One Martini backbone bead per residue (centre of mass of N, CA, C, O) as a GRO file, in nm:
protein
  250
    1SER     BB    1   8.186  -3.470   2.101
    2GLY     BB    2   8.132  -3.608   1.829
    3VAL     BB    3   7.863  -3.741   1.904
    4LEU     BB    4   7.707  -3.474   1.964
    5ILE     BB    5   7.741  -3.348   1.685
    6VAL     BB    6   7.602  -3.575   1.526
    7THR     BB    7   7.332  -3.553   1.676
    8TYR     BB    8   7.263  -3.270   1.582
    9LEU     BB    9   7.267  -3.343   1.278
   10MET     BB   10   7.040  -3.566   1.296
   11LEU     BB   11   6.798  -3.370   1.368
   12PHE     BB   12   6.754  -3.276   1.065
   13MET     BB   13   6.587  -3.563   1.008
   14LEU     BB   14   6.345  -3.474   1.124
   15SER     BB   15   6.012  -3.406   1.177
   16PHE     BB   16   5.901  -3.070   1.178
   17SER     BB   17   5.586  -3.132   1.232
   18LYS     BB   18   5.690  -3.256   1.512
   19SER     BB   19   5.723  -3.081   1.786
   20SER     BB   20   5.777  -3.273   2.030
   21VAL     BB   21   6.021  -3.420   1.908
   22VAL     BB   22   6.212  -3.178   1.868
   23ILE     BB   23   6.203  -3.042   2.152
   24LEU     BB   24   6.270  -3.289   2.329
   25SER     BB   25   6.540  -3.354   2.194
   26LEU     BB   26   6.678  -3.085   2.261
   27VAL     BB   27   6.658  -3.098   2.569
   28LEU     BB   28   6.811  -3.367   2.607
   29LEU     BB   29   7.072  -3.276   2.460
   30LEU     BB   30   7.130  -3.034   2.640
   31LEU     BB   31   7.164  -3.195   2.903
   32ALA     BB   32   7.394  -3.376   2.803
   33SER     BB   33   7.594  -3.150   2.723
   34GLY     BB   34   7.592  -3.012   3.003
   35PHE     BB   35   7.728  -3.240   3.156
   36PHE     BB   36   8.004  -3.228   3.002
   37VAL     BB   37   8.068  -2.935   3.060
   38VAL     BB   38   8.079  -2.956   3.372
   39VAL     BB   39   8.272  -3.201   3.410
   40PHE     BB   40   8.502  -3.099   3.170
   41LYS     BB   41   8.505  -2.790   3.102
   42TRP     BB   42   8.355  -2.722   2.810
   43ASP     BB   43   8.307  -2.418   2.705
   44TYR     BB   44   8.284  -2.441   2.392
   45PHE     BB   45   8.032  -2.641   2.400
   46ALA     BB   46   7.817  -2.437   2.478
   47LEU     BB   47   7.823  -2.285   2.208
   48LEU     BB   48   7.770  -2.528   2.025
   49GLY     BB   49   7.497  -2.609   2.153
   50MET     BB   50   7.356  -2.343   2.101
   51ALA     BB   51   7.375  -2.339   1.795
   52GLY     BB   52   7.231  -2.611   1.744
   53THR     BB   53   6.963  -2.560   1.889
   54TYR     BB   54   6.874  -2.295   1.740
   55MET     BB   55   6.890  -2.406   1.451
   56ILE     BB   56   6.675  -2.627   1.481
   57HIS     BB   57   6.450  -2.443   1.582
   58TRP     BB   58   6.441  -2.265   1.332
   59ARG     BB   59   6.351  -2.490   1.142
   60TRP     BB   60   6.084  -2.534   1.287
   61LEU     BB   61   5.970  -2.242   1.278
   62GLU     BB   62   5.974  -2.211   0.968
   63SER     BB   63   5.755  -2.454   0.935
   64ASN     BB   64   5.543  -2.336   1.196
   65ILE     BB   65   5.454  -2.054   1.145
   66ALA     BB   66   5.204  -1.931   1.376
   67PRO     BB   67   4.982  -1.820   1.599
   68LYS     BB   68   4.962  -2.110   1.752
   69THR     BB   69   5.302  -2.123   1.793
   70VAL     BB   70   5.400  -1.888   1.975
   71MET     BB   71   5.383  -2.018   2.259
   72LEU     BB   72   5.560  -2.265   2.202
   73ASN     BB   73   5.807  -2.104   2.128
   74PHE     BB   74   5.839  -1.952   2.396
   75ILE     BB   75   5.869  -2.199   2.583
   76SER     BB   76   6.107  -2.344   2.445
   77VAL     BB   77   6.318  -2.105   2.440
   78SER     BB   78   6.305  -2.062   2.747
   79VAL     BB   79   6.430  -2.330   2.820
   80TYR     BB   80   6.697  -2.291   2.678
   81PHE     BB   81   6.774  -2.024   2.811
   82LEU     BB   82   6.781  -2.129   3.109
   83LEU     BB   83   6.983  -2.361   3.065
   84PHE     BB   84   7.218  -2.182   2.959
   85ASN     BB   85   7.236  -2.005   3.208
   86ALA     BB   86   7.298  -2.229   3.409
   87LEU     BB   87   7.550  -2.335   3.265
   88THR     BB   88   7.716  -2.072   3.277
   89TYR     BB   89   7.703  -2.040   3.589
   90MET     BB   90   7.864  -2.308   3.649
   91LEU     BB   91   8.127  -2.154   3.496
   92LYS     BB   92   8.226  -1.911   3.688
   93ASP     BB   93   8.525  -2.048   3.768
   94SER     BB   94   8.635  -2.005   3.509
   95LYS     BB   95   8.905  -1.877   3.313
   96GLN     BB   96   8.698  -1.835   3.065
   97LYS     BB   97   8.553  -1.539   3.048
   98THR     BB   98   8.489  -1.480   2.751
   99SER     BB   99   8.305  -1.728   2.690
  100ASN     BB  100   8.089  -1.654   2.900
  101VAL     BB  101   8.006  -1.380   2.787
  102VAL     BB  102   7.936  -1.479   2.503
  103SER     BB  103   7.713  -1.675   2.595
  104ILE     BB  104   7.525  -1.468   2.723
  105LEU     BB  105   7.486  -1.285   2.474
  106ALA     BB  106   7.394  -1.495   2.266
  107ASN     BB  107   7.152  -1.605   2.424
  108SER     BB  108   6.999  -1.337   2.447
  109PHE     BB  109   6.974  -1.246   2.144
  110ILE     BB  110   6.845  -1.506   2.031
  111TYR     BB  111   6.601  -1.520   2.214
  112TYR     BB  112   6.482  -1.246   2.142
  113ALA     BB  113   6.445  -1.303   1.838
  114PHE     BB  114   6.257  -1.557   1.865
  115VAL     BB  115   6.023  -1.394   2.012
  116ILE     BB  116   5.985  -1.127   1.842
  117TRP     BB  117   5.935  -1.214   1.548
  118PRO     BB  118   5.641  -1.329   1.580
  119MET     BB  119   5.522  -1.067   1.697
  120VAL     BB  120   5.574  -0.899   1.442
  121GLN     BB  121   5.439  -1.084   1.231
  122PHE     BB  122   5.146  -1.065   1.422
  123GLN     BB  123   5.109  -0.795   1.576
  124MET     BB  124   5.194  -0.782   1.872
  125SER     BB  125   5.165  -0.611   2.214
  126LEU     BB  126   5.421  -0.760   2.401
  127LYS     BB  127   5.710  -0.648   2.360
  128GLY     BB  128   5.756  -0.455   2.604
  129ILE     BB  129   5.697  -0.660   2.832
  130PHE     BB  130   5.911  -0.868   2.757
  131THR     BB  131   6.157  -0.677   2.776
  132ALA     BB  132   6.113  -0.601   3.074
  133GLY     BB  133   6.136  -0.892   3.182
  134LEU     BB  134   6.432  -0.928   3.092
  135ALA     BB  135   6.547  -0.699   3.264
  136ILE     BB  136   6.465  -0.827   3.537
  137PHE     BB  137   6.623  -1.086   3.510
  138TYR     BB  138   6.909  -0.940   3.496
  139LEU     BB  139   6.884  -0.803   3.770
  140ILE     BB  140   6.881  -1.063   3.936
  141MET     BB  141   7.152  -1.173   3.830
  142ALA     BB  142   7.322  -0.932   3.924
  143TYR     BB  143   7.260  -0.961   4.224
  144ALA     BB  144   7.371  -1.253   4.257
  145THR     BB  145   7.673  -1.180   4.156
  146TYR     BB  146   7.750  -0.943   4.343
  147GLY     BB  147   7.759  -1.105   4.615
  148LYS     BB  148   7.996  -1.306   4.472
  149LYS     BB  149   8.208  -1.141   4.298
  150ILE     BB  150   8.121  -1.164   3.975
  151ASN     BB  151   8.215  -0.933   3.765
  152HIS     BB  152   8.169  -1.030   3.464
  153PHE     BB  153   7.876  -1.106   3.513
  154PHE     BB  154   7.763  -0.845   3.628
  155SER     BB  155   7.826  -0.656   3.391
  156THR     BB  156   7.661  -0.812   3.181
  157TYR     BB  157   7.384  -0.804   3.324
  158ILE     BB  158   7.356  -0.493   3.361
  159ILE     BB  159   7.372  -0.421   3.062
  160LEU     BB  160   7.128  -0.589   2.972
  161CYS     BB  161   6.923  -0.456   3.152
  162LEU     BB  162   6.959  -0.161   3.041
  163GLY     BB  163   6.917  -0.228   2.743
  164TYR     BB  164   6.622  -0.341   2.769
  165LEU     BB  165   6.510  -0.093   2.905
  166ALA     BB  166   6.568   0.101   2.666
  167LEU     BB  167   6.393  -0.074   2.461
  168THR     BB  168   6.115  -0.051   2.599
  169ILE     BB  169   6.036   0.241   2.547
  170PRO     BB  170   5.976   0.239   2.228
  171LEU     BB  171   5.772  -0.007   2.255
  172GLN     BB  172   5.569   0.147   2.477
  173PHE     BB  173   5.638   0.427   2.370
  174ASN     BB  174   5.647   0.785   2.280
  175ARG     BB  175   5.809   1.040   2.184
  176GLU     BB  176   5.927   1.218   2.457
  177TRP     BB  177   5.958   0.962   2.649
  178ILE     BB  178   6.208   0.842   2.526
  179THR     BB  179   6.412   1.066   2.585
  180ILE     BB  180   6.365   1.090   2.891
  181SER     BB  181   6.429   0.794   2.962
  182TRP     BB  182   6.717   0.780   2.845
  183ALA     BB  183   6.830   1.002   3.026
  184ALA     BB  184   6.768   0.857   3.293
  185ILE     BB  185   6.942   0.605   3.233
  186THR     BB  186   7.208   0.752   3.211
  187LEU     BB  187   7.214   0.850   3.504
  188MET     BB  188   7.199   0.570   3.635
  189MET     BB  189   7.466   0.463   3.507
  190VAL     BB  190   7.658   0.671   3.625
  191ILE     BB  191   7.601   0.618   3.922
  192LEU     BB  192   7.664   0.313   3.910
  193SER     BB  193   7.963   0.336   3.813
  194PHE     BB  194   8.060   0.482   4.074
  195ARG     BB  195   7.963   0.282   4.288
  196LEU     BB  196   8.117   0.025   4.134
  197GLU     BB  197   8.365   0.094   3.963
  198ASP     BB  198   8.260   0.075   3.642
  199ASN     BB  199   8.363   0.119   3.313
  200VAL     BB  200   8.152  -0.031   3.141
  201VAL     BB  201   7.903   0.127   3.237
  202ARG     BB  202   8.016   0.405   3.154
  203VAL     BB  203   8.030   0.350   2.851
  204CYS     BB  204   7.728   0.282   2.817
  205SER     BB  205   7.627   0.562   2.903
  206THR     BB  206   7.750   0.704   2.654
  207VAL     BB  207   7.584   0.557   2.442
  208VAL     BB  208   7.303   0.643   2.543
  209ALA     BB  209   7.362   0.946   2.525
  210GLY     BB  210   7.402   0.949   2.218
  211PHE     BB  211   7.116   0.858   2.143
  212THR     BB  212   6.970   1.087   2.285
  213MET     BB  213   7.099   1.324   2.128
  214GLY     BB  214   7.023   1.228   1.846
  215LYS     BB  215   6.716   1.238   1.886
  216LEU     BB  216   6.691   1.533   1.979
  217LEU     BB  217   6.835   1.675   1.722
  218PHE     BB  218   6.711   1.485   1.463
  219ILE     BB  219   6.396   1.455   1.568
  220ASP     BB  220   6.267   1.640   1.796
  221SER     BB  221   6.335   1.928   1.665
  222TRP     BB  222   6.088   1.858   1.429
  223LYS     BB  223   5.860   1.645   1.545
  224LEU     BB  224   5.788   1.805   1.775
  225GLY     BB  225   5.619   2.022   1.956
  226ALA     BB  226   5.583   2.333   1.994
  227VAL     BB  227   5.527   2.607   2.155
  228ASN     BB  228   5.204   2.613   2.347
  229PHE     BB  229   5.010   2.832   2.527
  230ALA     BB  230   4.719   2.722   2.479
  231ASP     BB  231   4.867   2.413   2.483
  232PHE     BB  232   5.114   2.310   2.683
  233ALA     BB  233   5.104   1.991   2.652
  234GLN     BB  234   5.209   2.021   2.335
  235SER     BB  235   5.516   2.097   2.433
  236THR     BB  236   5.723   1.847   2.370
  237ARG     BB  237   5.996   1.974   2.300
  238LEU     BB  238   6.042   2.119   2.567
  239PHE     BB  239   6.037   1.869   2.751
  240ALA     BB  240   6.272   1.715   2.620
  241PHE     BB  241   6.494   1.933   2.649
  242ALA     BB  242   6.468   2.005   2.950
  243SER     BB  243   6.511   1.721   3.068
  244THR     BB  244   6.786   1.660   2.938
  245ILE     BB  245   6.944   1.900   3.049
  246ILE     BB  246   6.900   1.841   3.350
  247ILE     BB  247   7.011   1.549   3.353
  248PHE     BB  248   7.292   1.613   3.227
  249TYR     BB  249   7.377   1.811   3.446
  250ALA     BB  250   7.353   1.591   3.677
   0.00000   0.00000   0.00000
């Protein structure tokens, strides 16, 4: 493990202007460290490798951020992301459930930040589509683990799926549709929590419900359009409140 740590540190001495050298080195090192993690069940080393890989990639991105490198950044971090997901999944039988869940969450949030930051930097309009795609990915992973009764993986994947789905709404839509969609997601999560008998999903539904109520009372109540009988379609406040009340009652 000491050799692999030193190797990660040595990568900081590479020329960060040479993209292929940095990215290929990271992928090869990730595969090597993944081999040791799987063979010797070093759960902690998966987190260490993740931190090292993303730190070095951040150093490269910081030096090469430009519109022409956005796609290269997306492809490279997607490779890291998928490899770390595969590595964590291989450790599904490990007794260290907490480290596996932390690995999944850390990998997800760091990956999302690495892809979204350049999009925001250069005002690209694919943020909502990318977030929705990530939600679909975690839905597939949740389905795969549900059939195999890996409960801690399933709960983590389904929460990430619903979380990214909820985040997609404000990125892709605006005004009253955000509130209505969040309320609908709350209802979906409540139904899902009872079907699966999963308290974690139920707690998350309460969190989403809280955000929905907060937006409804403190933003929609004064920012959306009042009732307008001349142009009823503009009565967006009425639609937001009525939809949320009906969904929450259900």
